[in-house]
N, C-alpha and C positions, 0 to 999 in steps of 0.2 A: 545536503539540503533536506529539509523536512517535508513530509507529506502534509498537505493542508486539508481543511474541511472542504474547500472548493474542489480539490482533487477527488475526494470521496463523493461529493455531489455529482461531479462530472462522470465518474464511473457509474453511478446509479442511473443517470438520465441521458447518457450519450446514445447516439444512433449507431455507433460502431457495433458491428455484429460480434457477439460473444466477447465483450470487452474484458480486458485484463489491465490492472494497474501495475506498471513496472517502474523500476528505478534504473535509469541509465545515465551515466556520466553525471551523477549527482542531481538529476532532475526526475520528477515524477511525470510519467506519460501514460496515456490510455492508448492501448493498441488492441487490434483484433487478435484473438488467439491464433488464428490461421497465419498471421504475419509475424508471430513470435520468432520463428526461425530466421527471419531476415534482420534480427536485432541481436547480434552477438554481444555478449556481455551484459545484457539486460537481466535484472533480477526481478522475478515475479513476486509481487507483494500480495495481491489479492485479485480474485475475479469477481465480477458482478454477482455471479451465482453464489459464491461463498459469502459475500457480503449480505445478500438477501436472505440466505439461510440463517445468518446471525441476527439480523435486525428485523426481518419480516418485511412485508410489502406495506409500508406505512410512511407517513411523513416523518422525517427525522429533524429534531431541533438543532439549532446552531451549536448548543452545548454538546449534544451527542456526536455531531459531525467533528467537532474539535477533539473530543475524547477518542473517537475512533481513529482520527488522523494521528494523534499522539501515540496511541498504542501501535499502529502500523509503522510509524516512524521508528519506535523502539525496536520493533521486530526486524528492521532492516540493518540495524547497527550491530557491529561485532560485539561479542560479550566482553565485559571488562576483564582485564587480566587479573589473575589471582594475586593477592598480596605476597610480597616476598617472604620466603620461609626464614630468612636470616635478616636481621638478628632476632633471635628467639627470646 
């Protein structure tokens, strides 16, 4: 499942203390950093702090939200396998 612009927006504006965007069982979720230990198997994608460091404290356009979501989605996918060495 992909991260959406709404997930990014939720991360920025949630009331959750010290929020982190995680992927768990194919779904994006916002959790408090303190609760991360209660979520075995969750993959940390980004924290609000990291996101704010990147974009600053400003309104973000729909296009920017979509672009950020696509970039974060790509970062959660395993790398593509290298092409086979044979036949050469």
